[in-house]
C-alpha positions in Angstrom: 0.0 0.0 0.0 1.4 3.4 -0.9 2.0 5.7 2.0 -0.1 8.9 1.7 2.3 11.7 2.3 0.2 14.7 3.2 -3.2 13.5 4.2 -4.5 11.3 7.1 -7.0 8.7 6.0 -10.2 8.3 8.1 -10.0 5.9 11.0 -6.3 6.2 12.0 -5.4 5.5 15.6 -4.0 8.5 17.5 -2.6 9.1 21.0 -1.8 12.5 22.5 0.0 12.9 25.9 -0.9 15.7 28.2 -4.3 15.8 26.6 -6.7 16.1 29.5 -6.7 19.9 29.2 -5.4 22.9 27.3 -3.4 22.6 24.0 -3.2 18.8 24.2 -7.0 18.5 24.5 -7.5 20.8 21.6 -5.1 18.8 19.4 -6.9 15.7 20.3 -10.2 17.4 19.3 -8.6 18.3 15.9 -7.6 14.6 15.4 -11.1 13.5 16.3 -12.6 15.9 13.8 -10.3 14.4 11.2 -11.8 11.0 11.8 -9.1 9.5 14.0 -9.8 7.1 16.9 -8.2 9.1 19.7 -6.7 8.1 23.0 -6.1 10.7 25.7 -3.2 10.1 28.0 -2.5 12.2 31.2 -1.7 11.7 34.9 -5.0 12.7 36.5 -7.9 10.2 36.1 -10.6 12.7 37.2 -9.3 15.3 34.7 -9.3 12.7 32.0 -12.9 11.8 32.7 -13.9 15.5 32.5 -11.9 15.7 29.2 -13.9 12.8 27.8 -17.2 14.6 28.7 -15.8 17.8 27.1 -14.9 15.9 23.9 -18.3 14.2 23.7 -20.1 17.6 24.1 -17.9 19.3 21.5 -17.7 16.5 18.9 -20.3 13.8 19.7 -17.4 11.3 19.7 -16.0 9.0 22.4 -12.3 8.8 23.1 -10.1 6.3 24.9 -8.6 7.2 28.2 -5.2 6.1 29.6 -4.1 7.4 33.0 -0.3 7.4 32.8 2.7 9.5 34.1 5.0 10.1 31.1 7.9 10.3 33.5 7.6 6.5 34.1 9.2 4.7 31.2 7.6 1.3 32.0 4.2 2.9 32.4 4.5 4.7 29.0 5.6 1.5 27.3 2.6 -0.4 28.8 0.2 2.5 27.8 1.4 2.3 24.2 1.0 -1.5 24.1 -2.5 -1.3 25.6 -3.6 1.5 23.2 -2.2 -0.3 20.2 -4.0 -3.6 21.2 -7.3 -1.8 21.8 -7.1 0.3 18.6 -5.5 -2.1 16.2 -2.2 -0.3 16.1 -0.9 3.3 16.4 -0.6 5.7 13.4 -0.2 9.1 15.1 1.4 10.0 18.4 1.9 13.6 19.7 4.1 14.1 22.8 2.7 17.2 24.5 2.9 16.6 28.3 4.7 19.5 30.0 5.0 21.7 33.1 5.7 25.5 33.4 7.7 27.0 36.2 8.3 30.8 36.3 11.0 32.2 38.7 14.6 33.3 38.6 16.8 30.2 38.1 18.4 30.6 41.5 15.1 30.7 43.2 13.6 27.8 41.2 16.5 25.7 42.3 17.8 22.3 41.1 14.5 20.6 41.8 12.7 22.7 39.2 15.2 21.8 36.6 14.9 18.1 37.4 11.1 18.3 37.4 11.0 20.1 34.1 13.4 17.7 32.5 11.5 14.7 33.8 8.1 15.7 32.4 9.0 17.7 29.3 12.2 16.0 28.0 12.1 12.5 29.5 8.3 12.4 28.9 8.8 13.1 25.2 11.7 10.6 25.1 9.7 7.9 26.8 6.8 8.6 24.5 8.9 8.6 21.3 10.8 5.4 22.0 7.7 3.5 23.1 5.7 4.7 20.1 8.3 4.3 17.3 8.0 0.4 16.9 4.2 0.8 16.5 4.5 3.8 14.1 6.9 1.8 11.9 4.3 -0.9 11.6 1.5 1.6 10.6 0.2 0.7 7.1 0.0 4.4 6.2 3.4 5.4 7.7 3.4 6.6 11.3 3.5 10.2 12.4 5.2 11.4 15.5 4.8 15.0 16.8 6.9 16.6 19.6 5.7 19.8 21.1 8.7 22.0 22.0 8.6 25.8 22.5 10.2 29.0 21.4 11.9 28.6 24.8 13.8 25.7 23.3 15.1 27.9 20.5 16.3 30.7 22.8 16.3 30.6 26.6 13.6 32.8 28.2 14.6 34.6 31.4 12.8 33.4 34.5 11.8 30.3 32.6 15.2 28.6 32.4 14.2 25.1 33.6 11.4 25.1 31.0 13.7 26.4 28.3 16.4 23.8 29.1 13.9 20.9 28.9 12.4 22.3 25.7 15.8 22.7 24.1 16.4 19.0 24.7 13.0 18.2 23.0 14.2 20.2 20.0 17.4 18.1 19.8 15.4 14.9 20.2 13.0 15.8 17.5 15.7 16.8 15.0 17.7 13.7 15.8 14.8 11.4 15.4 13.8 13.1 12.2 17.3 12.4 10.8 17.3 8.8 12.0 13.9 8.0 10.5 14.7 9.7 7.2 14.0 7.3 4.3 11.5 5.3 6.3 7.7 5.6 6.3 7.8 7.4 9.7 7.9 11.2 10.0 8.9 13.3 13.0 7.6 16.8 13.4 8.8 19.2 16.1 6.7 22.2 16.9 7.9 25.3 18.7 4.9 27.5 19.7 5.3 30.9 21.2 2.7 32.3 23.7 -0.7 30.8 23.4 -4.0 31.5 25.2 -4.6 28.0 26.7 -5.3 29.0 30.3 -2.1 27.3 31.4 -1.2 30.3 33.6 -3.5 28.8 36.3 -1.6 25.4 36.2 1.9 27.0 36.0 3.9 27.4 39.2 5.6 30.6 40.3 8.5 31.4 42.7 10.4 34.3 44.1 8.1 37.3 43.9 5.4 34.9 42.9 2.5 37.4 42.4 4.7 39.7 40.3 5.9 36.7 38.2 2.3 35.6 37.7 1.3 39.1 36.7 3.7 39.4 33.8 3.4 35.8 32.6 -0.4 35.8 32.6 -0.6 39.2 31.0 1.8 38.4 28.1 0.3 34.9 27.6 -3.1 36.5 27.1 -2.0 39.6 25.1 -3.7 39.4 21.6 -0.7 40.9 19.8 1.8 38.5 21.4 -0.1 35.3 22.0 -2.1 33.0 19.7 -5.6 31.6 20.0 -5.2 28.1 21.3 -7.7 26.5 18.9 -5.9 28.0 15.9 -2.6 26.8 17.3 -3.9 23.2 17.7 -5.2 23.2 14.1 -1.8 24.4 12.8 0.1 21.8 14.8 -2.1 18.9 13.7 -1.8 20.1 10.1 2.0 20.1 10.3 2.0 16.6 11.7 -0.4 15.5 9.0 1.7 17.0 6.3 4.9 15.5 7.8 6.7 18.9 8.2 10.0 18.7 9.9 9.5 21.8 12.0 6.9 24.5 12.8 7.4 27.7 14.7 4.1 29.4 15.8 3.4 33.1 16.3 5.1 35.9 14.5 6.9 37.0 17.7 8.4 33.5 18.1 9.5 33.3 14.5 11.2 36.7 14.8 12.9 35.7 18.0 14.1 32.4 16.5 15.4 34.2 13.4 17.1 36.9 15.4 18.8 34.3 17.6 20.0 32.4 14.6 21.4 35.4 12.8 22.8 37.4 15.8 22.9 35.2 18.9 25.1 37.6 20.9 22.8 40.5 20.3 19.7 38.4 21.1 21.2 37.2 24.4 22.0 40.8 25.3 18.5 41.8 24.5 17.2 39.0 26.7 19.4 40.4 29.5 17.8 43.8 29.1 14.3 42.1 29.3 15.4 40.2 32.4 16.1 43.5 34.2 12.5 44.6 34.1 11.3 41.3 35.4 10.7 40.8 39.2 14.0 40.6 41.0 14.8 37.7 43.3 13.9 38.6 46.9 17.0 40.0 48.6 16.5 37.8 51.7 16.0 34.6 49.6 17.8 31.7 51.2 17.8 27.9 51.2 14.3 27.9 52.7 13.0 30.0 49.8 14.7 28.1 47.0 12.4 25.7 45.3 9.2 27.1 46.9 6.6 27.4 44.1 3.0 28.5 44.1 0.3 27.5 41.5 -1.0 30.4 39.5 -4.6 29.8 40.5 -3.9 30.9 44.1 -2.1 34.1 43.1 -3.7 37.5 42.5 -1.4 40.5 41.9 -2.5 43.5 44.0 0.4 45.9 43.6 1.5 48.5 41.0 -0.1 51.6 39.5 -3.7 51.4 38.5 -3.0 51.5 34.8 -0.5 48.6 35.1 -3.0 46.5 37.0 -5.6 47.3 34.4 -3.3 46.2 31.6 -2.5 43.0 33.4 -6.1 42.3 34.0 -7.0 42.8 30.3 -4.3 40.4 29.2 -5.2 37.8 31.9 -8.9 38.0 31.0 -8.5 36.2 27.7 -6.4 33.5 29.4 -8.9 33.1 32.2 -11.6 32.6 29.6 -9.4 30.0 27.8 -9.0 28.2 31.2 -12.7 27.9 31.6 -13.2 26.7 28.0 -10.4 24.1 27.8 -10.8 22.1 31.1 -8.3 24.1 33.1 -10.8 25.3 35.7 -9.9 22.8 38.4 -6.4 22.3 40.0 -4.3 19.7 38.3 -1.6 17.6 40.0 1.4 19.6 41.2 4.5 19.6 39.0 6.5 17.5 41.5 3.8 15.1 42.5 
């Protein structure tokens, strides 16, 4: 059978990790609407059940549910096996599970780096290596998608653990793409910029936590800087479908990536200037403060001039709306749980 290069036939088996809410849930919806038999994979069983109800209401279709922690290699291997057995194989897999921590690197501490790497990079690695044997057996040629970030193309101040883990995902995606070249399997790595997914409520913040939450939630919801999450999900699924090697989403992210590639020294200096206007680490921060993080949903900035608070509220409003729409309304499991 000839391998269709740029379209996905109806009835393919697809699995998306980190798909109980936000971007992962929206990508799963796109696959459902393309006629795929979709399995949602995430840590929290209750959240998966709510996601299944959400999907049924939005599409009228049922989805498979697999509770699994992508940090656990054996659990991911078993999840792939069970999904393939239940669905008659695997044709499309998208590794999306992730965490977000926002704080100066010294305040975030070593644990934040380990947690980010375990979920973002090792999660993508476990997913990829467990999926590839099944994707190679797909009669239409398997498709693997890895969700990176613009933070993996250039490091973002106060999001260094996240950026390091996403940089590793970039390297993984590019390496696997090269190693599967000439086979029926394609590997697509996607690097989104800011998106209005409602993830600011699930993200964790340290140092001057309320101030960190304020800038992150405002920028992530700003219409000129961030992207509508549903549009982003459609673009990502289309890139995986068309077997593109790489996709960078949002004009700001593409500009930042281009600038870093052409003038890395200048871009790093510009990042340094940006870091100066971000909240400083508390002057009395010590070992007791290092690693202490707060979920965004418990933080509400109350300081600053009225016009600054109004601008932050306007940016956050779109993200708050996204949180309600994309199953982000209830607390998820903590990053280190």
